[in-house]
C-alpha positions in Angstrom: 71.8 21.8 -26.0 73.6 20.6 -22.9 71.2 20.3 -19.8 72.1 22.1 -16.9 72.8 20.5 -13.7 69.6 20.4 -11.5 70.8 21.2 -8.4 72.7 24.7 -9.6 72.1 26.7 -6.6 73.9 29.0 -4.3 72.0 28.5 -1.6 73.3 26.5 1.4 70.2 25.7 2.7 69.0 24.1 -0.4 72.3 22.0 -0.6 72.0 20.9 2.7 68.6 19.7 2.8 69.0 18.1 -0.6 71.8 16.2 0.5 68.9 14.7 3.1 66.7 13.6 0.6 68.5 13.7 -2.4 68.9 15.9 -5.4 65.6 14.4 -7.1 63.9 15.1 -3.9 63.5 18.8 -3.6 62.6 21.4 -5.5 63.4 25.0 -5.5 63.0 26.7 -8.9 60.3 29.3 -9.2 58.7 27.6 -12.0 58.5 24.1 -10.1 57.2 26.1 -6.7 54.0 27.9 -8.3 52.0 24.5 -8.0 52.8 24.8 -4.1 51.5 28.5 -3.9 48.4 27.5 -2.0 45.9 24.5 -1.4 42.0 24.4 -2.1 41.9 27.7 -0.8 43.1 29.7 -3.7 42.3 33.5 -3.1 45.7 33.5 -1.4 49.0 32.7 -2.7 52.7 32.7 -1.5 55.6 31.4 -3.2 57.7 28.5 -0.6 61.4 28.8 -0.5 61.5 24.9 -1.3 59.6 22.0 -1.4 61.3 18.3 -0.1 60.0 15.3 -0.3 60.7 12.8 2.7 60.5 9.0 1.9 60.4 8.1 5.9 60.4 9.3 9.2 64.1 9.3 10.0 64.3 11.7 6.5 61.4 13.9 8.1 63.1 14.0 11.4 66.5 15.4 10.1 65.0 17.7 7.7 62.8 19.4 10.9 65.8 19.3 13.0 67.7 21.0 10.5 65.6 23.8 9.6 64.7 24.8 13.4 68.7 24.9 13.9 68.7 27.2 11.2 65.4 29.5 11.8 63.6 28.5 8.8 59.9 28.2 9.1 58.2 24.9 7.7 55.1 23.5 7.1 53.6 19.9 5.9 51.6 19.3 3.1 49.7 16.3 2.2 47.7 16.4 -1.2 46.6 19.9 -0.9 43.1 19.5 -1.0 42.6 21.7 2.3 39.7 24.1 1.6 41.0 27.0 4.5 44.7 27.6 3.3 46.4 25.8 6.3 49.0 25.0 3.7 49.8 28.2 2.1 53.4 29.1 2.8 52.6 32.5 4.1 56.3 33.0 5.5 58.3 31.5 2.5 58.2 28.4 4.0 59.8 25.3 3.1 57.3 22.7 2.6 58.1 19.4 3.5 55.7 17.2 1.3 54.6 13.6 2.4 53.1 12.7 -0.7 55.7 9.9 -1.0 55.2 8.6 2.0 52.5 6.6 1.1 52.6 3.0 2.2 50.0 0.7 4.3 52.2 -0.7 6.9 49.9 -3.1 8.7 46.5 -4.7 8.6 45.3 -5.9 11.9 41.7 -7.5 11.1 41.3 -9.4 15.0 42.1 -5.8 16.5 40.0 -3.8 13.6 43.0 -1.5 12.8 45.2 -0.2 10.2 48.7 1.5 10.2 49.3 4.0 7.0 52.1 6.8 6.4 50.7 10.1 6.0 50.7 10.3 2.3 48.0 7.0 2.0 44.9 8.1 0.2 41.6 7.6 2.4 39.7 5.9 -0.6 42.6 3.6 -1.0 42.6 2.3 2.5 39.0 1.0 2.3 39.4 -0.2 -1.2 42.3 -2.1 0.2 40.7 -4.0 2.7 37.0 -4.0 1.1 37.0 -7.5 -0.1 37.6 -8.7 3.5 34.7 -7.2 4.9 36.4 -4.0 6.6 36.1 -0.2 5.7 37.7 3.5 6.7 34.7 5.3 7.8 35.8 9.0 7.4 34.8 10.0 4.0 35.2 13.4 3.2 34.1 14.3 -0.5 37.4 14.6 -1.7 38.1 10.9 -0.4 39.7 9.7 -3.9 42.6 11.8 -3.5 42.9 13.5 0.1 45.2 11.8 2.4 45.0 10.4 5.8 47.6 13.0 7.3 45.9 15.6 5.8 42.6 14.2 7.6 44.4 13.9 10.7 45.1 17.8 10.4 42.0 19.0 10.0 39.9 16.1 11.8 38.0 15.7 8.5 34.6 14.5 8.7 32.4 13.7 5.8 28.8 12.7 4.7 28.6 9.6 7.0 30.1 11.4 10.3 26.5 11.9 11.8 26.7 8.1 13.0 30.2 7.6 12.5 32.0 10.7 14.0 35.1 12.5 12.2 38.3 11.4 12.2 39.3 12.0 16.0 36.9 9.0 16.7 38.9 6.8 14.5 42.7 7.2 15.5 44.0 5.1 17.6 47.9 5.9 17.6 50.1 8.6 15.7 53.8 8.8 15.3 55.2 12.5 15.2 58.0 14.5 14.4 57.9 17.4 16.7 59.4 20.7 15.6 62.7 20.7 17.4 63.0 16.8 15.0 62.2 14.3 17.9 60.3 11.6 17.3 57.5 10.6 19.6 54.8 7.9 19.7 51.3 8.6 21.0 48.9 5.8 21.9 50.1 2.3 22.0 49.1 -0.8 20.3 46.0 0.2 19.0 44.7 1.0 22.5 42.7 4.5 22.3 42.4 4.9 25.8 46.0 5.2 27.3 47.0 7.2 30.7 47.5 10.7 30.8 46.8 13.8 28.6 44.5 13.2 25.4 47.5 13.9 23.1 45.7 12.6 20.2 42.9 14.6 20.8 45.0 17.8 20.8 47.1 17.1 17.9 44.1 15.8 15.4 43.0 18.9 14.3 45.5 20.9 15.3 46.0 21.9 11.4 49.4 21.1 11.1 50.8 23.3 14.1 52.1 21.1 16.6 53.8 18.6 15.1 54.2 16.5 11.7 52.3 13.3 11.6 54.4 10.2 9.8 52.6 7.4 11.2 48.8 6.8 12.2 47.4 3.6 13.4 43.4 4.1 12.3 40.4 2.0 13.5 38.6 0.1 10.9 35.1 -1.4 10.9 33.1 -4.2 9.3 30.9 -3.3 6.6 27.1 -3.1 8.1 24.8 -6.2 7.0 22.6 -3.7 4.9 22.2 -0.2 3.8 19.0 1.9 2.1 19.3 5.2 0.9 16.5 7.3 0.2 16.1 10.5 -2.2 13.4 13.1 -1.0 12.3 16.4 -3.4 10.7 19.3 -1.4 9.6 22.6 -2.7 10.3 24.3 0.4 13.6 24.4 1.8 11.9 24.7 5.3 10.0 21.8 4.6 13.4 20.2 3.9 15.1 21.5 7.1 11.9 20.8 9.2 12.1 16.9 7.9 15.7 16.5 8.8 14.9 17.5 12.7 12.1 15.5 12.6 13.7 12.1 11.6 16.3 12.4 14.3 13.3 13.3 16.6 11.9 9.6 15.8 14.9 8.2 17.3 16.6 7.5 13.7 20.2 7.8 13.7 21.0 7.7 9.8 24.5 6.7 8.5 24.3 10.2 6.3 21.6 12.9 5.6 22.8 15.5 3.2 20.6 18.5 2.0 21.3 20.5 -1.3 19.2 23.3 -2.1 18.1 24.4 -5.4 21.2 26.4 -6.7 23.7 23.4 -6.0 20.9 21.1 -7.6 21.6 23.4 -10.6 25.1 22.8 -10.4 25.7 19.1 -9.9 23.0 18.6 -12.5 24.8 20.5 -15.2 28.4 19.2 -14.5 29.6 15.5 -15.0 27.1 13.5 -12.6 24.0 14.1 -13.4 20.8 12.3 -12.3 17.9 14.0 -13.4 16.9 15.8 -10.3 13.7 18.0 -11.4 14.9 22.0 -12.6 12.2 23.6 -10.6 13.1 21.3 -7.1 14.2 23.8 -4.1 15.7 21.3 -1.3 16.3 17.4 -1.5 17.5 15.7 1.1 19.6 12.4 0.8 19.0 9.7 3.3 21.0 6.5 4.4 20.5 4.1 6.8 22.7 0.7 7.7 23.4 -1.8 10.1 22.0 -5.3 10.8 19.1 -6.4 8.5 16.1 -6.5 11.3 15.0 -2.9 11.7 16.3 -1.1 8.2 12.6 -1.2 6.6 10.9 0.2 9.7 13.7 3.1 9.8 12.8 3.3 5.9 8.9 3.6 6.6 9.7 6.1 9.2 11.7 8.6 7.0 9.1 8.1 4.4 6.3 8.8 6.5 8.2 12.5 8.3 8.7 13.3 4.5 5.1 12.8 3.8 4.2 15.0 6.7 6.6 17.6 5.5 4.9 18.0 2.1 7.6 16.4 0.1 6.8 16.5 -3.5 7.9 12.9 -3.8 10.7 10.3 -2.3 12.0 7.1 -3.2 14.4 4.3 -2.1 17.3 3.3 -4.6 16.6 0.4 -6.2 20.0 -1.3 -6.3 23.9 -0.5 -5.4 24.1 1.0 -8.8 21.6 3.8 -8.2 22.4 4.5 -4.6 26.2 5.1 -6.2 24.7 7.5 -8.8 23.0 9.7 -6.3 26.2 9.3 -4.0 28.2 10.6 -7.1 26.2 13.4 -7.9 26.3 14.4 -4.1 30.1 14.3 -3.7 31.1 16.0 -6.7 28.9 19.0 -5.7 31.7 21.4 -4.5 33.4 20.9 -8.3 30.0 20.9 -10.0 30.0 24.9 -8.9 32.2 25.4 -11.9 29.6 24.4 -13.8 28.0 27.5 -13.2 30.2 30.4 -11.9 33.8 31.0 -12.9 34.9 31.4 -9.1 33.6 30.0 -5.4 34.1 30.5 -2.1 32.8 27.3 0.4 32.4 27.8 4.3 32.2 25.7 6.7 29.6 26.2 9.6 28.0 24.5 12.2 24.5 25.0 13.6 22.0 23.0 16.0 19.4 21.2 13.7 16.8 22.9 14.9 18.2 26.7 13.9 18.3 25.3 10.1 15.4 26.9 8.9 16.5 30.4 10.9 20.1 30.0 9.3 19.0 29.1 5.8 17.1 32.2 5.9 19.7 34.4 7.1 21.7 32.9 4.4 19.5 33.9 1.5 19.3 37.5 3.0 23.0 37.7 3.2 22.9 36.3 -0.9 20.5 39.6 -1.5 22.5 41.8 0.4 26.0 41.1 -1.4 24.2 40.5 -5.0 26.1 37.0 -5.0 24.5 33.6 -5.8 24.9 31.1 -2.5 24.3 27.3 -2.8 24.0 25.1 0.2 25.2 21.6 0.1 25.7 20.7 3.8 25.6 17.8 6.4 22.1 18.4 7.4 22.1 15.8 10.1 24.8 17.2 12.3 23.9 20.9 11.1 27.7 21.4 9.3 26.5 23.9 6.5 28.7 24.5 3.3 27.5 27.9 2.0 29.2 28.4 -1.1 29.7 31.9 -2.2 29.7 32.0 -6.0 31.7 35.1 -7.8 33.6 36.3 -10.4 37.5 36.8 -9.5 37.9 38.9 -12.8 35.1 41.8 -11.7 37.1 44.2 -9.7 36.5 44.2 -5.5 34.3 41.0 -6.2 36.9 38.5 -4.3 36.6 40.8 -1.6 32.7 40.9 -1.5 32.7 36.9 -1.3 34.9 36.9 1.6 32.6 39.5 3.4 29.6 37.4 2.5 31.8 34.1 3.9 32.2 35.9 7.3 28.8 36.7 7.5 27.6 33.2 6.8 30.1 32.3 9.6 28.6 35.0 12.1 25.0 34.0 11.3 26.4 30.4 12.8 27.8 31.8 15.8 25.1 33.6 16.6 22.6 30.7 16.8 25.6 28.9 19.2 27.0 27.4 16.6 30.8 27.0 15.4 32.8 29.0 12.2 34.1 25.6 11.0 33.0 21.6 10.9 36.0 19.9 8.9 37.4 22.1 6.8 39.7 23.9 9.4 40.4 27.6 10.4 43.8 28.0 8.5 44.3 31.5 7.3 41.0 31.6 6.0 38.9 32.3 9.3 41.9 33.6 11.7 40.0 36.3 12.6 36.3 34.6 13.2 37.9 32.8 15.9 36.8 36.1 17.7 33.0 35.0 16.6 33.2 32.0 19.0 36.2 32.4 21.7 37.1 35.2 24.2 40.8 36.6 24.0 41.6 34.6 27.3 39.8 31.5 25.0 42.1 31.8 22.5 45.6 33.0 24.4 44.8 29.6 26.1 45.0 27.7 22.9 47.9 29.7 22.1 49.7 28.7 25.0 49.0 24.9 23.9 51.0 25.8 21.0 53.8 27.3 22.6 54.6 24.2 24.1 54.7 22.4 21.5 55.7 25.2 18.8 57.9 27.6 21.0 59.8 29.2 18.5 56.5 29.6 16.1 58.6 27.6 13.0 55.8 25.3 12.3 53.2 26.6 10.1 53.2 30.1 11.6 50.1 32.3 11.3 47.5 29.3 10.8 44.6 28.9 13.3 44.5 31.9 15.6 43.8 35.4 14.8 46.7 38.0 15.0 49.6 36.4 16.4 51.2 37.7 19.3 54.7 38.4 20.0 55.4 35.5 21.9 57.1 33.4 19.2 58.9 36.3 17.9 60.4 37.0 21.5 61.2 33.3 21.8 63.1 33.1 18.6 64.9 36.5 19.8 65.5 34.7 22.9 66.8 31.5 20.9 69.2 33.7 19.1 70.6 35.6 21.6 71.6 31.9 23.5 73.2 30.9 20.4 75.6 33.7 20.3 
């Protein structure tokens, strides 16, 4: 049978985009587009108009310029691992996939920085420089597949952000394509503190609503001289929670301080990387300290002492790198492990003061009972970044909506104690209305005014981050159309 030509379409926009990137670098048939209906937030799905794969900054700018001139909505996408719907094409956007822009462009060990393209995978950077004694600190659980461009969009964190900070603390410069197709450079020669407004800070975490990042200069760090990891088991979540605050109160700043409750432990022990956690345990802490060798042992002894005072059932230090790696593999696959005990799950991402951990975890237990849904807790306890995982079955009518309501209630519990509705997963479409939990209408307006400066016609990733978009974008679109006549 004779095969049809791939680019068989009457759509002039598809043809013109194909002329920019090449016929093999564009998808537009429905069967090809279904993989791009959503990202890691799978509750809502929308088909894009097309997916294009630029190979460099210039192609990206040409695509954006064309789409802008023709009033076609668009958004950028990395690996699609985002958990809040930031890459979902709500408005039938053209998706600009950056996965083919995946080069490590430069490594400057003397100045401790590297330059990567946005499709470069997070963990690949560390693997590329580890033999030279360096690594890249931000380590989200999806680091083996998420891209650094996506990390910039979401201001991703990870288990070690307690000591080393989130993505914004490691970004030294960006090359950005603006929503009208211009190419700008922010940050010079790896110098973070440049004169003028902090545009790096504004763009990092803007969830792809202000521009498309095409080149990233990141800070790299030298491997610590020594690291030790502690695993502690508690029969009471409250004891484990209090131990978290006590450890930090001792003046210790762990590289990581993670917690899992009984339901989460059940999941990870039923999945791909079990390590033999007791089946009846209510909570565990995974604590890592690193730095120069002198002083590490003293920190470990203080941590062991704190755990003993908080009624720890048992506590141990990893005997070698292999045991430490097994513990971390068990923790980092925690989200995916929920599939071993539930057909579906919804992960939330609230932040609270450490001192309120027992109070908020108690409230989450109440929410679980109120909605009749199990909630597992895996989280970065050291910096109060909670990840309640609401377990549900989407095949049961109404249960998806119930899970969404329970998730919103968990975020309200975080806001009620002076916390936030997101620490690292972003707002996307999932938590737009919950922005009202932490911001007044005036505060939201101030932020949307910033978006108007960068993205005046509301073509780039519209409908994300802020609740109930106002008329501004639509008015500007009408003004643009009138001016072109």
